[in-house]
C-alpha positions as MATLAB code, in Angstrom:
seq = 'MGIKLYKDNWMYSFIPYNVAMGPLSTLITLQILKLGGNVIDVAYAISLANLTGIIGSLIWGFTADYFDRKKQILISFLTVGISLLLISYVKSIESIELIYSLLAFLSSASATPISLLIMSTVRKDLWTPAYAKLNYLSSIGYLIGLISSSILAFYFKINEILLIMGFLVLISFGLSLYFLPKPELHIERTALLHNLESFLIRLKQIPTIFIHLPSKHSFKIFSLSRLKSLPSAYVPLLYIGMFLFYIASGIFNTEYPAGLKTGGLSNSLVLMIFSIGMVFQIISYYISPKIINRFGKAKSSWMSLLLRGSSYFMIGLLTVLIANKISLILTGVIFYPLAAGIAFSIFYTSTSIMIFEIARSGKEGSTLGVYSTLTGIATTFGSFISGYMARYMGFGLTYIVAALILLTNVFVFKTIERIPR';
ca = [
      12.271  -10.436  -32.365;
       9.119   -9.327  -31.654;
       7.144   -9.986  -28.479;
       4.732  -13.082  -28.849;
       1.307  -12.303  -28.146;
      -0.518  -14.104  -25.419;
      -4.033  -13.635  -24.162;
      -4.224  -11.775  -21.000;
      -6.479  -14.425  -19.137;
      -3.589  -15.239  -17.231;
      -4.292  -12.318  -15.160;
      -7.166  -14.073  -13.580;
      -5.186  -16.722  -11.846;
      -4.358  -13.655   -9.235;
      -7.526  -13.108   -8.041;
      -7.434  -15.514   -5.280;
      -4.179  -13.948   -4.199;
      -5.208  -10.817   -4.230;
      -8.227  -12.045   -2.374;
      -5.988  -13.476    0.757;
      -3.801  -10.073    0.395;
      -6.922   -7.546    0.952;
      -7.530   -8.394    4.580;
      -4.347   -9.834    5.791;
      -2.877   -7.217    7.767;
      -6.334   -6.913    9.414;
      -6.665  -10.595   10.088;
      -2.678  -10.288   11.533;
      -3.946   -7.564   13.768;
      -6.931   -9.178   15.374;
      -5.393  -12.672   15.950;
      -2.726  -10.627   17.799;
      -5.235   -8.832   19.687;
      -6.814  -12.292   20.288;
      -3.797  -13.859   21.481;
      -3.593  -11.358   24.043;
      -1.433   -8.946   22.588;
      -1.689   -4.832   22.759;
      -1.296   -2.089   20.450;
       2.581   -2.330   20.807;
       2.813   -5.749   19.853;
       0.480   -4.919   16.790;
       3.151   -2.265   15.546;
       5.902   -4.138   16.087;
       4.363   -6.861   13.480;
       3.086   -3.951   11.089;
       6.611   -1.778   11.477;
       8.695   -4.949   10.671;
       6.678   -6.317    8.011;
       6.845   -2.881    6.550;
      10.509   -2.978    6.527;
      11.144   -6.919    5.517;
       9.294   -5.702    2.323;
      11.306   -2.681    1.685;
      14.160   -4.906    1.989;
      12.158   -7.155   -0.270;
      11.684   -4.626   -2.888;
      14.788   -4.257   -3.148;
      16.212   -8.012   -3.459;
      13.950   -9.176   -5.804;
      13.347   -6.044   -8.139;
      17.082   -6.853   -8.857;
      16.605  -10.282   -9.098;
      13.844  -10.393  -11.389;
      16.933   -8.604  -14.202;
      18.434  -11.725  -14.342;
      16.151  -15.183  -12.599;
      13.520  -16.053  -14.373;
      10.340  -14.178  -14.030;
       7.375  -16.477  -14.179;
       9.751  -19.144  -11.407;
      10.164  -16.210   -9.510;
       6.074  -15.546   -8.815;
       5.533  -18.938   -8.865;
       8.068  -18.961   -5.380;
       6.718  -15.935   -3.872;
       2.983  -17.493   -4.017;
       3.860  -21.444   -3.370;
       6.190  -19.436   -0.223;
       3.357  -16.847    0.740;
       0.519  -19.423    1.017;
       2.697  -21.576    2.718;
       3.598  -18.568    5.606;
      -0.242  -18.093    5.926;
      -0.888  -21.384    6.595;
       1.883  -21.568    9.623;
       0.565  -18.336   10.908;
      -2.905  -19.888   10.701;
      -1.458  -22.710   13.310;
       1.495  -20.721   15.534;
      -0.048  -19.514   19.120;
       2.187  -17.067   19.624;
       2.640  -13.438   19.160;
       6.304  -13.457   18.633;
       5.694  -16.238   15.889;
       3.149  -14.133   13.991;
       5.579  -11.495   14.021;
       8.476  -13.323   12.585;
       6.294  -15.175    9.688;
       4.496  -12.197    9.278;
       7.542  -10.015    8.188;
       8.805  -12.808    6.540;
       5.738  -13.338    4.465;
       6.224   -9.584    3.473;
       9.355   -9.875    2.441;
       8.217  -13.232   -0.001;
       5.131  -11.333   -1.764;
       7.616   -8.460   -2.472;
       9.465  -11.177   -4.674;
       6.066  -10.786   -7.189;
       5.167   -7.350   -8.042;
       8.294   -6.445  -10.179;
       8.035   -9.772  -12.067;
       4.236   -9.175  -12.974;
       4.922   -5.756  -13.956;
       7.477   -6.732  -16.430;
       5.351  -10.010  -17.379;
       2.896   -7.956  -18.887;
       5.550   -5.637  -20.566;
       6.953   -9.010  -22.566;
       4.207  -10.486  -22.811;
       1.953   -7.540  -24.578;
       2.596   -4.932  -27.505;
       3.777   -1.831  -25.909;
       0.634   -0.250  -27.534;
      -1.779   -2.445  -25.542;
       0.329   -2.069  -22.194;
      -2.487    0.983  -21.100;
      -5.525   -1.418  -21.252;
      -3.422   -4.614  -19.826;
      -1.918   -2.742  -16.570;
      -5.669   -1.042  -16.039;
      -7.244   -4.699  -16.022;
      -4.229   -5.601  -13.938;
      -4.791   -3.313  -11.496;
      -8.998   -3.748  -11.646;
      -8.788   -7.534  -11.297;
      -6.584   -6.656   -7.699;
      -9.061   -4.255   -6.739;
     -11.735   -6.136   -6.990;
      -9.746   -9.182   -5.628;
      -8.857   -7.239   -2.358;
     -12.560   -6.233   -2.304;
     -13.734   -9.932   -1.934;
     -11.213  -10.727    0.872;
     -12.624   -7.967    2.821;
     -16.324   -8.803    2.390;
     -15.814  -12.636    2.479;
     -13.814  -12.324    5.364;
     -16.197  -10.244    7.079;
     -19.017  -12.688    6.394;
     -16.705  -15.567    7.055;
     -15.506  -14.247   10.844;
     -19.047  -14.771   12.059;
     -18.532  -18.210   11.553;
     -14.718  -19.045   11.922;
     -12.159  -17.969   14.091;
      -9.256  -15.700   13.095;
      -6.857  -18.540   12.717;
      -9.217  -20.614   10.531;
      -9.690  -17.759    8.277;
      -6.329  -17.269    7.719;
      -5.602  -20.852    6.986;
      -8.563  -20.333    3.972;
      -6.657  -17.510    3.015;
      -3.356  -19.529    2.950;
      -5.011  -22.173    0.487;
      -6.116  -19.665   -1.394;
      -2.961  -18.367   -2.230;
      -2.044  -21.971   -3.061;
      -4.209  -22.312   -5.494;
      -2.899  -19.181   -7.253;
       0.677  -20.875   -7.476;
      -1.525  -23.596   -8.857;
      -3.613  -21.624  -11.653;
      -0.326  -19.304  -12.583;
       1.597  -22.562  -13.066;
      -0.486  -23.620  -15.846;
      -1.231  -20.534  -17.465;
       1.077  -18.008  -16.198;
       3.352  -17.425  -20.181;
       6.903  -17.284  -20.120;
       8.260  -14.159  -21.347;
      10.424  -14.721  -24.547;
      12.194  -11.164  -24.338;
      13.865   -9.801  -21.256;
      12.914   -5.834  -20.665;
      15.370   -3.942  -18.522;
      13.315   -2.597  -15.559;
      14.031    1.131  -16.192;
      11.832    0.502  -19.045;
       8.977    0.664  -16.421;
       9.694    4.231  -16.433;
       8.693    5.088  -19.611;
       5.347    4.222  -19.319;
       2.901    5.565  -16.898;
       0.684    2.973  -16.317;
       3.234    0.501  -15.884;
       5.239    3.044  -12.896;
       1.580    3.781  -11.094;
       0.298   -0.116  -10.954;
       4.134   -0.909   -9.583;
       4.006    1.316   -7.228;
       0.772    0.370   -6.059;
       1.303   -2.494   -5.691;
       4.416   -2.107   -3.729;
       5.358    1.909   -2.823;
       8.908    1.012   -2.014;
      10.171    1.253   -5.338;
      14.036    0.358   -5.446;
      14.883    0.902   -9.145;
      18.553    2.296   -7.874;
      19.907    2.691   -4.480;
      20.502    6.435   -3.624;
      23.858    7.302   -2.354;
      24.443   10.020   -0.254;
      24.526   12.806   -2.549;
      21.397   12.341   -4.284;
      19.799   13.547   -0.759;
      21.410   17.258   -1.558;
      18.485   18.063   -2.914;
      17.591   18.520    1.061;
      20.091   21.122    1.290;
      18.661   24.675    2.936;
      19.830   26.862   -0.041;
      17.682   24.845   -2.298;
      14.722   25.611    0.021;
      14.910   29.052    0.081;
      14.529   29.544   -3.486;
      10.962   28.513   -4.697;
      11.783   27.326   -8.294;
      14.555   25.182   -6.830;
      12.477   23.918   -3.971;
       9.915   21.532   -6.208;
      11.377   18.253   -5.524;
      12.507   18.395   -1.645;
       8.773   20.097   -0.628;
       7.514   17.285   -2.961;
       9.735   14.649   -1.178;
       8.810   16.256    2.482;
       5.344   16.126    1.536;
       5.301   12.556    0.967;
       7.403   11.870    3.983;
       4.795   13.436    6.058;
       2.186   11.774    4.067;
       3.231    7.994    5.281;
       3.948    8.889    8.167;
       0.589    9.877    9.207;
      -0.756    6.914    7.299;
       1.414    4.489    8.684;
       0.385    5.729   12.242;
      -3.273    5.887   11.271;
      -3.223    2.562    9.134;
      -1.965    0.592   12.170;
      -3.843    1.020   15.150;
      -7.221    1.837   13.254;
      -8.125   -2.003   13.174;
      -6.889   -2.748   16.325;
      -9.151    0.675   17.991;
     -12.426   -1.103   16.295;
     -11.907   -3.875   17.860;
     -10.470   -2.621   21.542;
     -13.513   -0.425   21.237;
     -15.928   -3.199   21.241;
     -16.780   -4.495   17.564;
     -16.946   -7.730   15.944;
     -14.288   -8.812   13.861;
     -16.922   -9.120   11.233;
     -17.720   -5.304   11.711;
     -14.497   -4.547   11.277;
     -13.628   -6.215    8.428;
     -16.596   -4.731    6.867;
     -15.493   -1.408    7.593;
     -12.293   -1.768    6.039;
     -14.430   -3.143    3.051;
     -16.858   -0.361    2.475;
     -13.338    1.985    2.532;
     -12.043    0.141   -0.472;
     -15.388    0.281   -2.444;
     -15.382    4.485   -2.258;
     -11.157    3.341   -3.014;
     -12.502    1.580   -6.463;
     -14.916    4.227   -7.148;
     -13.029    6.761   -6.666;
     -10.088    5.788   -8.758;
     -12.264    6.560  -11.976;
     -13.315    9.402  -10.929;
      -9.886   10.905   -9.670;
      -8.033   11.713  -13.211;
     -11.318   13.874  -13.989;
     -10.767   15.706  -10.463;
      -6.622   16.099  -11.404;
      -7.603   17.594  -14.984;
      -9.790   20.381  -13.196;
      -7.504   21.555  -10.751;
      -4.043   20.298  -11.075;
      -1.960   17.561   -9.502;
      -0.647   20.059   -6.645;
      -3.648   21.823   -5.919;
      -5.603   18.395   -5.909;
      -2.894   16.674   -3.708;
      -3.539   19.199   -0.970;
      -7.689   18.908   -1.310;
      -7.005   15.171   -0.649;
      -4.634   16.037    2.392;
      -7.511   18.067    3.870;
     -10.068   15.521    3.421;
      -8.081   12.912    4.762;
      -6.980   15.157    7.760;
     -10.028   15.986    8.268;
     -11.359   12.947    8.454;
      -8.680   11.730   10.279;
      -9.405   14.269   13.213;
     -13.327   13.587   13.153;
     -12.487    9.908   13.927;
     -10.350   10.618   16.774;
     -12.245   13.488   17.929;
     -15.542   11.416   18.382;
     -13.444    8.320   19.507;
     -12.294   10.925   22.678;
     -15.549   12.283   23.292;
     -17.557    9.459   22.673;
     -16.140    5.948   22.719;
     -19.017    3.773   22.364;
     -19.741    1.416   19.786;
     -22.122    3.508   17.594;
     -19.745    6.229   17.530;
     -17.161    3.745   16.049;
     -19.479    2.234   13.650;
     -20.400    5.745   12.416;
     -17.104    7.345   11.705;
     -15.939    4.241   10.293;
     -18.547    4.160    7.828;
     -18.925    7.780    7.339;
     -15.274    9.271    7.939;
     -13.167    6.569    7.030;
     -14.389    5.571    3.259;
     -13.433    9.564    2.773;
     -10.552    9.289    3.822;
      -9.125    5.594    2.664;
     -10.997    5.720   -0.462;
     -11.760    9.369   -1.856;
      -8.714   11.534   -0.168;
      -6.452    8.454   -1.191;
      -7.129    7.780   -4.244;
      -7.072   11.135   -5.479;
      -3.323   12.131   -3.616;
      -2.013    8.589   -4.592;
      -2.543    9.722   -8.167;
      -2.108   13.031   -8.365;
       1.348   12.809   -6.342;
       2.240    9.690   -8.473;
       2.291   11.596  -11.745;
       4.104   14.068   -9.924;
       7.100   12.087   -8.554;
       6.451   10.239  -12.699;
       7.588   13.722  -13.827;
      10.356   14.049  -11.965;
      11.966   10.821  -12.621;
      11.205   11.584  -16.676;
      13.861   14.394  -16.131;
      17.427   12.202  -16.526;
      17.711   10.965  -12.978;
      15.220    8.068  -12.929;
      17.514    5.648  -10.442;
      18.297    8.375   -7.835;
      14.775   10.178   -8.187;
      13.077    6.939   -7.092;
      15.330    5.636   -4.846;
      15.391    8.581   -2.572;
      11.623    8.418   -3.057;
      11.650    4.627   -2.061;
      14.212    5.438    1.198;
      11.875    7.821    2.708;
       8.479    6.190    2.030;
       9.959    3.212    3.489;
      11.327    4.931    6.535;
       8.232    7.136    6.900;
       6.042    4.211    7.031;
       7.908    1.965    9.217;
       8.646    4.893   11.342;
       4.888    5.813   11.889;
       3.735    2.425   12.209;
       6.241    1.276   15.020;
       5.784    4.579   17.256;
       1.801    4.010   16.829;
       1.879    1.790   19.445;
       3.515    3.678   21.930;
       1.245    6.372   20.843;
      -1.783    4.476   21.524;
      -0.910    2.556   24.450;
       0.189    6.030   26.046;
      -2.085    8.521   24.582;
      -4.944    6.483   23.529;
      -6.721    5.823   19.766;
      -8.244    9.115   19.594;
      -5.405   11.385   20.444;
      -3.170    9.005   18.099;
      -5.888    9.968   15.147;
      -5.554   13.156   15.740;
      -2.368   13.710   15.502;
      -1.800   11.804   12.536;
      -4.447   13.931   11.248;
      -2.522   17.255   12.267;
       0.411   15.871   10.376;
      -1.676   15.789    7.265;
      -3.012   19.016    8.112;
       0.225   20.560    8.281;
       1.277   18.815    5.159;
      -1.806   20.894    3.613;
       0.428   24.100    3.707;
       3.620   22.029    1.820;
       1.674   20.921   -0.948;
      -0.138   24.588   -1.350;
       3.717   26.042   -1.523;
       4.244   23.523   -4.638;
       1.634   24.665   -6.504;
       2.631   28.116   -6.403;
       5.879   26.748   -8.135;
       5.705   27.333  -12.055;
       6.504   23.684  -14.073;
];
């Protein structure tokens, strides 16, 4: 039986959800600080959410193979909306941490079925434009969320903005209930690996993809014997490079909003800086393929690491030397967009293609299982230790440590560049 074709207007029903998700982690950080929390409390909240998101991607990913995918998306939207409404009313930091971690678990339920919904309702030759449209609309939603929340912060308290975001998610639930098609064809999740666009959009939504649980034998790629020879070192070096990237990103991304707020910036300015970063990221996604085609995947990766690491370093250095509002704003509008926008989009695109190429080698499950495990551990670990680093070292030195990890990672990808493929 052929795949029944639907109009793709149902994708627009996700925009309110993406508007709410765009500024969420920053809003949670600001709310924790408002309630008297510190950087360690922020680190607990983010790392716990990362951990439950990893667990959720595993559980919900498998249920998508056996459960009605439209219902799974609807359940995710409904429970996420309710969780946001609850967060807006609670007054204790512990309650926010608990509900936010639950929200992360529930939000992961929609990622896989959304990708599979496209595959099961759109002809294969139309997958590329369909995924491109979904990616574009999600990015626009995140941007609208960041900009609108920065404006709303002038007039509303953070918990009131969270309440508004909760209602937006419930609006997506209502729209999806009516517009979301029900797939008539069962598509295996492993089919995601056979189309680059579907893999990239899935990876961007949740970078912890559990297609297959790794066994202890999956990690034999890290044996010292494989690292002694360049040809056999390609895969372990790539995993090591991704591991270092996510540790550094977990450290910086967890504490940067808190650093800006603690430095005296208003909620609106903090959110506006992230809005600018998102604008640069959206634009950079369109130019990154041209850069990768010109320089190659490995070289583009270490060039982006150099840019991201240097930007982190400058933010950290100026935070240490000139800790005032003007310096925070200048570094936020100059170096943060370079790191979170241009550098991230190039690194994400190039390394995702490299991972996809490995996954096509016939060991898709173990390859992505190892990748998911390592990046999930790295992000959670980076988020967890960031609070203690900022508490005892200060924000500036914490950013510099993250920068040094990325700059060290440059040499890993330079080594990968020398390996013939």
